[in-house]
C-alpha positions in Angstrom: 98.6 85.6 123.2 100.5 88.7 121.5 100.5 91.7 122.7 97.2 94.6 121.6 100.2 97.2 121.5 102.1 95.6 118.4 102.1 97.5 115.7 104.2 99.4 112.6 106.0 102.9 113.0 106.7 104.6 109.7 109.6 106.3 109.2 111.6 108.1 105.4 115.1 108.0 105.1 117.0 110.3 102.9 119.3 106.8 101.3 119.8 103.7 101.4 122.6 103.7 103.6 121.0 105.6 106.5 117.8 103.5 106.2 119.9 100.2 106.7 122.0 101.8 109.9 118.8 103.0 111.5 117.1 99.4 111.1 120.5 97.4 112.4 120.0 100.0 115.1 116.9 99.1 116.2 117.0 95.0 115.4 120.3 95.2 117.4 118.6 97.0 120.3 115.9 95.0 120.3 113.2 97.7 119.3 112.1 96.3 116.1 111.8 92.8 115.5 112.0 93.1 111.9 112.4 96.6 109.3 111.3 96.2 106.2 113.1 99.1 103.5 111.7 100.1 100.1 112.3 102.7 97.7 109.9 105.8 97.3 109.3 109.0 96.5 107.4 111.9 98.6 106.4 115.4 97.4 105.7 117.0 100.7 106.0 120.8 101.5 109.1 122.2 103.5 109.5 125.4 104.5 107.0 126.9 102.4 108.2 125.3 99.0 106.5 122.0 97.7 109.6 119.4 97.2 109.8 116.2 95.4 112.9 113.6 96.6 113.7 110.2 96.4 113.5 108.5 99.8 113.6 105.0 102.0 110.1 103.9 103.8 111.1 102.0 106.2 108.4 99.8 108.1 109.1 98.9 111.4 107.4 95.9 113.1 107.4 96.6 116.8 105.8 96.9 120.4 104.3 100.3 120.4 105.0 100.1 124.0 108.2 101.0 123.3 107.7 103.6 121.4 109.2 106.9 122.8 112.4 104.5 122.8 111.9 104.2 118.9 111.4 107.9 118.8 114.2 108.8 120.6 117.0 106.3 118.9 115.6 107.3 115.3 116.0 111.3 116.4 119.2 110.7 117.4 120.7 108.9 114.4 118.6 110.4 112.3 119.8 113.0 109.2 116.8 114.8 108.9 115.4 117.8 110.7 112.3 116.4 111.4 112.3 112.8 110.9 108.9 111.2 110.1 108.0 108.5 113.1 104.3 107.6 112.7 102.9 104.8 114.7 99.7 102.3 113.3 98.6 99.4 115.6 98.4 95.9 114.0 94.7 95.0 114.3 95.0 91.6 113.0 97.7 89.0 111.9 99.0 85.9 111.6 99.0 84.3 115.6 102.6 82.8 115.0 103.6 86.1 113.3 102.3 87.8 115.8 104.2 85.7 118.5 107.2 85.8 116.8 107.5 89.6 116.6 106.5 89.9 120.5 109.5 87.7 121.5 111.9 89.4 118.9 111.2 93.1 120.9 111.3 91.8 124.8 
């Protein structure tokens, strides 16, 4: 039975190379089973001004019991002063996939 703490962590990066580097680090260190990387456009307020930037979205599939280690690894290797690092639980999924996911991060 897969762990109820499985989830996804969302992170944005400023370049494809940075996103790839973060993803590889997380998977290499078994902090993530899989990381999907997608180009996006973000609109946000930073230091009192509205910004619009191209970014890369990382969707990190993991066991959220490792969230602190994931957040620390991202913060240590990320170029942003305040990187987006947010977690969402997986409330349902294909049992075989969830079993595989859990096995990759143990």
